[in-house]
A tleap script that builds the chain and sets N, CA, C and O, in Angstrom:
source leaprc.protein.ff14SB
mol = sequence {
  NMET LYS HIE TRP LYS ILE SER TYR SER VAL
  LYS ARG MET GLY GLU ILE LYS GLU LYS ASP
  LEU ILE LEU GLU ALA ALA ASN ILE ASP ASP
  ALA LEU ALA LYS ALA HIE LYS ALA VAL ALA
  THR MET GLU LEU PRO ASN SER LYS ALA GLY
  ASP MET PHE SER ILE TRP ASP VAL GLY ILE
  MET GLU ASP GLU VAL CPHE
}
set mol.1.N position { 116.124 74.666 100.910 }
set mol.1.CA position { 116.478 76.009 100.475 }
set mol.1.C position { 117.852 75.969 99.806 }
set mol.1.O position { 118.760 75.265 100.248 }
set mol.2.N position { 117.972 76.717 98.763 }
set mol.2.CA position { 119.223 76.830 98.014 }
set mol.2.C position { 119.724 78.266 98.089 }
set mol.2.O position { 118.966 79.194 98.374 }
set mol.3.N position { 120.997 78.424 97.831 }
set mol.3.CA position { 121.589 79.766 97.775 }
set mol.3.C position { 121.629 80.220 96.315 }
set mol.3.O position { 121.963 79.449 95.416 }
set mol.4.N position { 121.280 81.488 96.107 }
set mol.4.CA position { 121.205 82.060 94.766 }
set mol.4.C position { 122.008 83.343 94.718 }
set mol.4.O position { 121.960 84.149 95.647 }
set mol.5.N position { 122.744 83.533 93.637 }
set mol.5.CA position { 123.471 84.783 93.419 }
set mol.5.C position { 122.676 85.612 92.419 }
set mol.5.O position { 122.369 85.161 91.316 }
set mol.6.N position { 122.353 86.821 92.827 }
set mol.6.CA position { 121.573 87.739 92.007 }
set mol.6.C position { 122.489 88.870 91.561 }
set mol.6.O position { 123.107 89.526 92.399 }
set mol.7.N position { 122.586 89.106 90.277 }
set mol.7.CA position { 123.367 90.223 89.740 }
set mol.7.C position { 122.385 91.255 89.198 }
set mol.7.O position { 121.416 90.916 88.519 }
set mol.8.N position { 122.656 92.524 89.511 }
set mol.8.CA position { 121.741 93.578 89.098 }
set mol.8.C position { 122.484 94.890 88.908 }
set mol.8.O position { 123.616 95.048 89.367 }
set mol.9.N position { 121.848 95.811 88.239 }
set mol.9.CA position { 122.384 97.155 88.039 }
set mol.9.C position { 121.400 98.164 88.610 }
set mol.9.O position { 120.184 97.994 88.526 }
set mol.10.N position { 121.959 99.216 89.193 }
set mol.10.CA position { 121.146 100.294 89.757 }
set mol.10.C position { 121.530 101.591 89.066 }
set mol.10.O position { 122.712 101.914 88.950 }
set mol.11.N position { 120.536 102.327 88.610 }
set mol.11.CA position { 120.762 103.642 88.017 }
set mol.11.C position { 120.175 104.677 88.964 }
set mol.11.O position { 118.967 104.726 89.193 }
set mol.12.N position { 121.065 105.502 89.507 }
set mol.12.CA position { 120.640 106.526 90.453 }
set mol.12.C position { 121.329 107.827 90.067 }
set mol.12.O position { 122.554 107.887 89.959 }
set mol.13.N position { 120.531 108.863 89.862 }
set mol.13.CA position { 121.045 110.175 89.482 }
set mol.13.C position { 121.975 110.085 88.265 }
set mol.13.O position { 122.997 110.767 88.200 }
set mol.14.N position { 121.601 109.230 87.303 }
set mol.14.CA position { 122.347 109.088 86.067 }
set mol.14.C position { 123.566 108.186 86.146 }
set mol.14.O position { 124.173 107.893 85.116 }
set mol.15.N position { 123.944 107.734 87.344 }
set mol.15.CA position { 125.105 106.868 87.524 }
set mol.15.C position { 124.641 105.419 87.623 }
set mol.15.O position { 123.681 105.121 88.334 }
set mol.16.N position { 125.315 104.519 86.915 }
set mol.16.CA position { 124.953 103.107 86.912 }
set mol.16.C position { 126.022 102.307 87.649 }
set mol.16.O position { 127.213 102.440 87.369 }
set mol.17.N position { 125.585 101.474 88.595 }
set mol.17.CA position { 126.484 100.597 89.346 }
set mol.17.C position { 125.978 99.170 89.250 }
set mol.17.O position { 124.775 98.921 89.328 }
set mol.18.N position { 126.916 98.220 89.079 }
set mol.18.CA position { 126.573 96.798 89.070 }
set mol.18.C position { 126.861 96.218 90.449 }
set mol.18.O position { 127.892 96.510 91.056 }
set mol.19.N position { 125.939 95.393 90.934 }
set mol.19.CA position { 126.068 94.819 92.265 }
set mol.19.C position { 125.593 93.373 92.258 }
set mol.19.O position { 124.960 92.917 91.305 }
set mol.20.N position { 125.910 92.653 93.345 }
set mol.20.CA position { 125.469 91.268 93.532 }
set mol.20.C position { 124.834 91.119 94.901 }
set mol.20.O position { 125.105 91.888 95.823 }
set mol.21.N position { 123.990 90.118 95.007 }
set mol.21.CA position { 123.287 89.802 96.237 }
set mol.21.C position { 123.175 88.288 96.320 }
set mol.21.O position { 122.901 87.631 95.316 }
set mol.22.N position { 123.382 87.729 97.506 }
set mol.22.CA position { 123.196 86.298 97.701 }
set mol.22.C position { 122.047 86.106 98.677 }
set mol.22.O position { 122.005 86.737 99.733 }
set mol.23.N position { 121.113 85.227 98.317 }
set mol.23.CA position { 119.969 84.960 99.179 }
set mol.23.C position { 119.570 83.498 99.118 }
set mol.23.O position { 120.041 82.754 98.258 }
set mol.24.N position { 118.699 83.088 100.033 }
set mol.24.CA position { 118.193 81.723 100.064 }
set mol.24.C position { 116.764 81.692 99.537 }
set mol.24.O position { 115.942 82.548 99.865 }
set mol.25.N position { 116.490 80.689 98.716 }
set mol.25.CA position { 115.146 80.506 98.176 }
set mol.25.C position { 114.980 79.055 97.749 }
set mol.25.O position { 115.961 78.360 97.488 }
set mol.26.N position { 113.743 78.608 97.681 }
set mol.26.CA position { 113.446 77.226 97.328 }
set mol.26.C position { 113.645 76.942 95.841 }
set mol.26.O position { 114.050 75.842 95.466 }
set mol.27.N position { 113.358 77.945 94.984 }
set mol.27.CA position { 113.469 77.744 93.542 }
set mol.27.C position { 113.760 79.090 92.870 }
set mol.27.O position { 113.797 80.127 93.532 }
set mol.28.N position { 113.959 79.063 91.578 }
set mol.28.CA position { 114.357 80.281 90.861 }
set mol.28.C position { 113.240 81.342 90.872 }
set mol.28.O position { 113.528 82.537 90.936 }
set mol.29.N position { 111.998 80.919 90.812 }
set mol.29.CA position { 110.892 81.883 90.858 }
set mol.29.C position { 110.874 82.624 92.194 }
set mol.29.O position { 110.701 83.842 92.242 }
set mol.30.N position { 111.054 81.870 93.268 }
set mol.30.CA position { 111.088 82.458 94.604 }
set mol.30.C position { 112.318 83.370 94.755 }
set mol.30.O position { 112.233 84.444 95.352 }
set mol.31.N position { 113.449 82.932 94.211 }
set mol.31.CA position { 114.675 83.736 94.282 }
set mol.31.C position { 114.492 85.079 93.577 }
set mol.31.O position { 114.902 86.116 94.098 }
set mol.32.N position { 113.886 85.061 92.410 }
set mol.32.CA position { 113.672 86.303 91.663 }
set mol.32.C position { 112.701 87.229 92.399 }
set mol.32.O position { 112.921 88.439 92.454 }
set mol.33.N position { 111.640 86.673 92.958 }
set mol.33.CA position { 110.675 87.492 93.699 }
set mol.33.C position { 111.322 88.123 94.934 }
set mol.33.O position { 111.122 89.306 95.209 }
set mol.34.N position { 112.101 87.324 95.681 }
set mol.34.CA position { 112.787 87.850 96.861 }
set mol.34.C position { 113.822 88.897 96.464 }
set mol.34.O position { 113.975 89.912 97.143 }
set mol.35.N position { 114.530 88.650 95.369 }
set mol.35.CA position { 115.552 89.596 94.909 }
set mol.35.C position { 114.927 90.926 94.520 }
set mol.35.O position { 115.447 91.986 94.867 }
set mol.36.N position { 113.829 90.872 93.811 }
set mol.36.CA position { 113.152 92.103 93.373 }
set mol.36.C position { 112.770 92.946 94.581 }
set mol.36.O position { 113.005 94.155 94.601 }
set mol.37.N position { 112.183 92.309 95.586 }
set mol.37.CA position { 111.774 93.029 96.796 }
set mol.37.C position { 112.992 93.560 97.557 }
set mol.37.O position { 112.986 94.704 98.011 }
set mol.38.N position { 114.030 92.741 97.699 }
set mol.38.CA position { 115.223 93.143 98.448 }
set mol.38.C position { 115.950 94.306 97.777 }
set mol.38.O position { 116.350 95.258 98.448 }
set mol.39.N position { 116.123 94.236 96.464 }
set mol.39.CA position { 116.833 95.304 95.747 }
set mol.39.C position { 116.039 96.605 95.816 }
set mol.39.O position { 116.615 97.668 96.052 }
set mol.40.N position { 114.749 96.535 95.618 }
set mol.40.CA position { 113.920 97.747 95.684 }
set mol.40.C position { 114.004 98.384 97.064 }
set mol.40.O position { 114.088 99.607 97.183 }
set mol.41.N position { 113.982 97.564 98.099 }
set mol.41.CA position { 114.029 98.066 99.474 }
set mol.41.C position { 115.402 98.632 99.827 }
set mol.41.O position { 115.499 99.705 100.423 }
set mol.42.N position { 116.463 97.910 99.459 }
set mol.42.CA position { 117.827 98.322 99.818 }
set mol.42.C position { 118.324 99.493 98.984 }
set mol.42.O position { 118.903 100.437 99.519 }
set mol.43.N position { 118.103 99.436 97.701 }
set mol.43.CA position { 118.747 100.374 96.786 }
set mol.43.C position { 117.927 101.635 96.515 }
set mol.43.O position { 118.497 102.714 96.354 }
set mol.44.N position { 116.622 101.517 96.464 }
set mol.44.CA position { 115.794 102.660 96.075 }
set mol.44.C position { 114.642 102.901 97.046 }
set mol.44.O position { 113.488 102.970 96.622 }
set mol.45.N position { 114.934 103.030 98.339 }
set mol.45.CA position { 113.827 103.228 99.280 }
set mol.45.C position { 113.110 104.561 99.079 }
set mol.45.O position { 111.903 104.647 99.308 }
set mol.46.N position { 113.818 105.586 98.662 }
set mol.46.CA position { 113.236 106.910 98.411 }
set mol.46.C position { 113.573 107.338 96.991 }
set mol.46.O position { 114.192 108.380 96.776 }
set mol.47.N position { 113.162 106.528 96.028 }
set mol.47.CA position { 113.566 106.773 94.646 }
set mol.47.C position { 112.978 108.064 94.090 }
set mol.47.O position { 111.897 108.512 94.473 }
set mol.48.N position { 113.735 108.630 93.182 }
set mol.48.CA position { 113.319 109.836 92.471 }
set mol.48.C position { 113.127 109.481 90.997 }
set mol.48.O position { 113.511 108.394 90.566 }
set mol.49.N position { 112.550 110.370 90.242 }
set mol.49.CA position { 112.337 110.127 88.815 }
set mol.49.C position { 113.664 109.782 88.149 }
set mol.49.O position { 114.656 110.486 88.340 }
set mol.50.N position { 113.687 108.724 87.385 }
set mol.50.CA position { 114.893 108.306 86.684 }
set mol.50.C position { 115.693 107.253 87.423 }
set mol.50.O position { 116.553 106.608 86.822 }
set mol.51.N position { 115.433 107.054 88.729 }
set mol.51.CA position { 116.102 105.995 89.481 }
set mol.51.C position { 115.436 104.667 89.137 }
set mol.51.O position { 114.210 104.571 89.088 }
set mol.52.N position { 116.259 103.642 88.899 }
set mol.52.CA position { 115.701 102.336 88.566 }
set mol.52.C position { 116.732 101.253 88.790 }
set mol.52.O position { 117.913 101.537 88.991 }
set mol.53.N position { 116.282 100.008 88.756 }
set mol.53.CA position { 117.204 98.879 88.822 }
set mol.53.C position { 116.764 97.813 87.837 }
set mol.53.O position { 115.610 97.761 87.412 }
set mol.54.N position { 117.727 96.959 87.486 }
set mol.54.CA position { 117.445 95.867 86.568 }
set mol.54.C position { 118.187 94.626 87.048 }
set mol.54.O position { 119.410 94.643 87.186 }
set mol.55.N position { 117.453 93.560 87.300 }
set mol.55.CA position { 118.062 92.272 87.655 }
set mol.55.C position { 118.375 91.571 86.345 }
set mol.55.O position { 117.483 91.338 85.529 }
set mol.56.N position { 119.661 91.231 86.142 }
set mol.56.CA position { 120.036 90.668 84.859 }
set mol.56.C position { 120.625 89.264 84.944 }
set mol.56.O position { 120.974 88.686 83.915 }
set mol.57.N position { 120.744 88.698 86.155 }
set mol.57.CA position { 121.227 87.317 86.262 }
set mol.57.C position { 120.789 86.725 87.593 }
set mol.57.O position { 120.887 87.372 88.636 }
set mol.58.N position { 120.303 85.486 87.547 }
set mol.58.CA position { 119.957 84.717 88.742 }
set mol.58.C position { 120.592 83.347 88.571 }
set mol.58.O position { 120.251 82.615 87.642 }
set mol.59.N position { 121.520 82.994 89.470 }
set mol.59.CA position { 122.216 81.717 89.336 }
set mol.59.C position { 122.259 80.952 90.639 }
set mol.59.O position { 122.493 81.525 91.703 }
set mol.60.N position { 122.033 79.652 90.548 }
set mol.60.CA position { 122.088 78.797 91.736 }
set mol.60.C position { 123.554 78.532 92.085 }
set mol.60.O position { 124.398 78.393 91.200 }
set mol.61.N position { 123.838 78.466 93.362 }
set mol.61.CA position { 125.222 78.300 93.804 }
set mol.61.C position { 125.549 76.874 94.255 }
set mol.61.O position { 126.725 76.550 94.417 }
set mol.62.N position { 124.549 76.015 94.463 }
set mol.62.CA position { 124.777 74.636 94.912 }
set mol.62.C position { 125.157 73.734 93.751 }
set mol.62.O position { 124.741 73.954 92.613 }
set mol.63.N position { 125.954 72.714 94.051 }
set mol.63.CA position { 126.289 71.709 93.054 }
set mol.63.C position { 125.099 70.785 92.820 }
set mol.63.O position { 124.846 70.377 91.686 }
set mol.64.N position { 124.377 70.457 93.869 }
set mol.64.CA position { 123.201 69.584 93.785 }
set mol.64.C position { 121.959 70.451 93.678 }
set mol.64.O position { 121.584 71.114 94.645 }
set mol.65.N position { 121.319 70.457 92.524 }
set mol.65.CA position { 120.203 71.361 92.284 }
set mol.65.C position { 118.843 70.776 92.670 }
set mol.65.O position { 117.841 71.490 92.654 }
set mol.66.N position { 118.797 69.482 93.017 }
set mol.66.CA position { 117.519 68.858 93.365 }
set mol.66.C position { 117.318 68.801 94.857 }
set mol.66.O position { 116.293 68.305 95.323 }
savepdb mol mol.pdb
quit
């Protein structure tokens, strides 16, 4: 498992905030899938029309990528 830094933006009630999340995943595909689920659950559990998020960066944090 590797550590991944996920950068994303959340738009709620017209206000946009940029945030980061660090999680563990085996590869970038798994990291993106976990991030999507985590951000949706944490940030928009009771979303209203116009609320949304966008993941715009996924980066590995380890020096050894293999």
